[in-house]
C-alpha positions as CSV (number, residue, x, y, z in Angstrom):
1,M,0.0,0.0,0.0
2,I,1.1,3.6,-0.7
3,R,0.4,5.9,2.2
4,I,0.6,9.6,1.6
5,Y,0.8,12.2,4.4
6,I,0.3,15.9,3.7
7,F,1.3,18.2,6.6
8,T,-0.6,21.5,6.6
9,Y,-2.0,24.3,8.8
10,A,-4.4,27.2,8.4
11,G,-2.0,29.4,6.4
12,D,-1.8,26.8,3.6
13,A,-5.4,25.6,3.8
14,N,-6.3,26.2,0.1
15,E,-2.9,24.9,-1.1
16,A,-3.6,21.7,0.9
17,I,-6.9,21.1,-1.0
18,A,-5.0,21.3,-4.3
19,C,-2.3,19.1,-2.9
20,V,-4.8,16.4,-1.9
21,R,-6.4,16.7,-5.4
22,C,-3.1,16.3,-7.1
23,A,-2.1,13.3,-4.9
24,R,-5.4,11.6,-5.5
25,T,-5.1,12.1,-9.2
26,A,-1.5,10.9,-9.4
27,L,-2.1,7.8,-7.2
28,P,-5.8,7.0,-7.0
29,A,-5.3,3.8,-5.0
30,A,-3.1,5.5,-2.4
31,L,-4.4,6.2,1.2
32,V,-4.1,10.0,1.6
33,T,-4.1,11.6,5.0
34,V,-4.0,15.3,5.8
35,V,-2.2,16.0,9.1
36,D,-3.4,19.4,10.3
37,D,-1.8,21.5,13.0
38,S,-4.0,21.7,16.1
39,A,-2.4,25.0,17.0
40,A,-3.5,26.6,13.7
41,P,-6.1,24.3,12.1
42,V,-7.7,24.7,8.7
43,P,-11.4,25.9,8.6
44,E,-14.2,23.4,8.6
45,N,-15.1,23.9,4.9
46,V,-11.5,23.0,4.0
47,R,-11.7,19.8,6.0
48,R,-14.9,18.9,4.1
49,A,-13.0,19.5,0.9
50,F,-10.3,17.1,1.9
51,L,-12.9,14.4,2.6
52,A,-14.7,15.1,-0.7
53,Y,-11.5,14.4,-2.5
54,G,-11.2,11.1,-0.7
55,A,-8.6,12.0,1.9
56,R,-8.6,11.3,5.6
57,Y,-8.1,14.1,8.1
58,R,-6.4,14.2,11.5
59,Q,-4.6,16.8,13.7
60,S,-1.2,16.7,15.3
61,S,-0.3,18.4,18.6
62,F,3.5,18.5,18.3
63,P,5.1,21.9,17.9
64,R,6.1,22.6,14.3
65,N,8.4,25.6,15.0
66,G,7.3,27.5,11.9
67,N,8.9,25.2,9.3
68,L,8.8,21.6,10.5
69,R,11.8,21.7,12.7
70,G,13.0,20.8,16.2
71,P,13.1,17.5,18.1
72,E,9.4,17.2,18.9
73,C,8.5,18.0,15.3
74,V,10.9,15.5,13.8
75,R,9.8,12.8,16.2
76,G,6.1,13.6,15.6
77,I,6.5,13.5,11.8
78,I,8.4,10.2,11.7
79,S,6.0,8.6,14.2
80,T,3.1,9.7,12.0
81,L,4.8,8.3,8.9
82,A,5.7,5.0,10.6
83,G,2.3,4.5,12.4
84,G,0.4,1.6,10.9
85,A,2.9,1.0,8.1
86,A,3.8,-2.5,7.1
87,D,7.4,-3.2,6.0
88,D,6.4,-3.4,2.4
89,D,4.3,-0.2,2.3
90,I,5.6,2.9,0.7
91,V,5.2,6.0,2.9
92,V,5.2,9.4,1.3
93,K,5.4,12.9,2.9
94,I,4.4,15.9,0.7
95,D,4.4,19.6,1.6
96,S,1.0,21.2,1.1
97,D,2.4,23.7,-1.4
98,T,3.7,20.9,-3.6
99,A,1.9,19.3,-6.6
100,L,2.4,15.6,-7.1
101,L,1.8,15.1,-10.8
102,S,3.1,11.6,-11.3
103,G,3.4,8.7,-8.9
104,S,5.5,6.5,-11.1
105,W,8.7,7.2,-9.2
106,I,7.0,6.1,-6.0
107,E,5.5,2.9,-7.6
108,S,9.0,2.0,-9.0
109,M,10.6,1.8,-5.5
110,P,9.9,-1.9,-4.6
111,G,11.1,-3.2,-7.9
112,A,14.3,-1.1,-7.6
113,G,14.9,-2.3,-4.1
114,L,14.8,1.2,-2.7
115,D,14.1,2.4,0.9
116,W,14.2,6.1,0.0
117,Y,13.4,8.3,-3.0
118,S,13.5,12.1,-3.1
119,C,14.9,15.1,-4.8
120,G,18.3,16.3,-3.6
121,Y,21.9,17.1,-4.2
122,G,25.0,14.9,-3.7
123,V,24.4,11.9,-1.5
124,R,23.1,13.5,1.7
125,E,21.2,16.7,0.8
126,A,17.5,15.6,0.5
127,H,14.8,18.2,-0.1
128,G,11.6,17.9,2.0
129,L,9.0,19.0,-0.5
130,A,8.2,15.4,-1.2
131,Y,9.9,12.2,-0.2
132,A,9.0,8.5,-0.1
133,M,10.4,5.7,2.0
134,S,9.6,2.0,2.6
135,G,7.5,1.2,5.6
136,R,10.5,-0.8,6.9
137,A,12.7,2.3,6.7
138,A,10.1,4.5,8.4
139,R,9.7,2.0,11.3
140,L,13.5,1.7,11.8
141,T,14.0,5.4,11.7
142,D,11.1,6.1,14.1
143,A,12.7,3.7,16.7
144,V,16.1,5.5,16.4
145,L,14.9,9.1,16.4
146,Q,12.6,8.6,19.4
147,E,15.8,7.9,21.4
148,R,18.4,10.1,19.7
149,D,19.3,13.5,21.0
150,L,18.5,16.1,18.3
151,L,19.6,19.6,17.7
152,P,17.1,22.3,18.9
153,L,16.3,23.4,15.3
154,A,16.9,20.0,13.6
155,P,15.1,20.1,10.1
156,E,12.7,17.2,9.6
157,D,13.8,16.5,6.0
158,L,17.5,16.2,6.5
159,T,17.2,14.6,9.9
160,I,14.9,11.8,8.7
161,A,16.7,11.4,5.4
162,R,20.1,11.0,6.8
163,T,18.9,8.6,9.4
164,V,17.3,6.4,6.7
165,F,20.6,6.6,4.7
166,D,22.6,5.4,7.7
167,L,20.2,2.6,8.6
168,C,19.5,1.3,5.1
169,G,22.7,2.1,3.1
170,D,23.4,4.3,0.1
171,D,22.6,1.5,-2.3
172,R,19.0,1.6,-1.2
173,V,18.6,5.3,-1.6
174,R,17.9,7.4,-4.6
175,L,18.3,11.2,-4.8
176,V,17.4,12.7,-8.2
177,S,18.6,16.2,-9.2
178,P,15.9,18.9,-9.8
179,W,15.5,20.7,-13.0
180,T,18.2,23.4,-13.6
181,P,19.4,25.1,-16.7
182,S,22.3,22.6,-16.7
183,N,20.0,19.6,-15.8
184,R,17.1,19.9,-18.2
185,A,16.2,16.3,-17.7
186,G,15.3,16.8,-14.1
187,R,11.6,16.0,-13.4
188,W,11.3,17.9,-10.1
189,S,10.9,21.7,-10.3
190,W,9.6,24.9,-8.8
191,W,7.0,27.1,-10.5
192,N,8.6,30.0,-12.3
193,W,6.8,33.0,-10.9
194,D,9.0,35.5,-12.8
195,S,7.8,34.4,-16.3
196,V,4.5,35.5,-17.8
197,T,4.7,32.6,-20.3
198,T,4.9,29.8,-17.8
199,D,2.5,27.1,-19.0
200,P,0.8,24.5,-16.7
201,E,0.6,22.0,-19.7
202,D,4.4,22.3,-20.2
203,Y,5.0,21.7,-16.5
204,A,2.5,18.8,-16.4
205,R,4.2,17.2,-19.3
206,S,7.8,17.7,-18.1
207,Y,7.7,17.2,-14.3
208,D,6.6,14.7,-11.7
209,V,6.7,17.1,-8.7
210,V,6.3,20.9,-8.8
211,S,6.5,23.2,-5.8
212,V,4.8,26.6,-5.7
213,G,6.4,27.4,-2.3
214,N,9.4,29.3,-3.8
215,P,9.4,33.1,-3.4
216,R,6.9,35.1,-5.5
217,P,7.2,38.7,-6.8
218,P,5.4,41.2,-4.5
219,H,2.5,41.7,-7.0
220,I,1.6,38.0,-7.1
221,P,-0.9,37.1,-4.3
222,Q,-0.8,33.9,-2.3
223,S,-4.0,32.8,-4.1
224,S,-2.0,32.2,-7.2
225,R,-0.3,29.3,-5.5
226,W,-3.4,27.1,-5.2
227,E,-4.7,28.4,-8.6
228,V,-1.4,27.1,-10.2
229,M,-1.7,23.8,-8.4
230,H,-5.2,23.2,-9.7
231,A,-4.2,24.2,-13.2
232,L,-1.3,21.7,-13.0
233,C,-3.7,19.0,-11.9
234,D,-6.2,19.9,-14.7
235,A,-3.3,19.8,-17.3
236,R,-2.2,16.4,-16.0
237,L,-5.7,15.0,-16.3
238,N,-6.0,16.3,-19.8
239,L,-2.7,14.6,-20.7
240,N,-3.9,11.4,-19.1
241,N,-7.1,11.5,-21.2
242,Q,-5.3,12.0,-24.5
């Protein structure tokens, strides 16, 4: 089973709706759970939207320290990801401002013998916008991090990723490079807010994961983030139906 967890809060409520829709479109058979912040929960109408798209909803009480960091947050996230996971499950964490447009990279993990898959640089620098791990890796990592001393501002993505790497070995880890002008084959990207010709169809055709959480010019409102995510999902659906 593929289990997807989307961590969100009131400030990203509408992005989270679009994130759920993208995840459900990319992997219709996956179990999608939205993990809201009890200290700043989304409105009731947003919760209903999650359920309407087929997601589950729950709240977490651990402190998130503004950007998913700190010992309590790291332990809370990995405990959530490991909870209920069988060893052969694939567990996915997605930021609520990130559009999952294709789940093929997740589905490929068991056949490739992988315990971890994400975007990143080098062999240790994993990005937290979206990552997947085996249920086995999640459970092992949870057991270790519940007991390990962590830095006061430990980031969840690097802390969890590096623990998985240490436990499972580099041969069971895949880090793919994002799109850059020098790596045009990269299938992970960030929306180009500085271009007036950026096209959702081009992005949906070219990328598997797209974040809209990168900085926007001052004249572009936050509402553009979820509008872009829905446009990306629409474009991906159109491509799937061709």
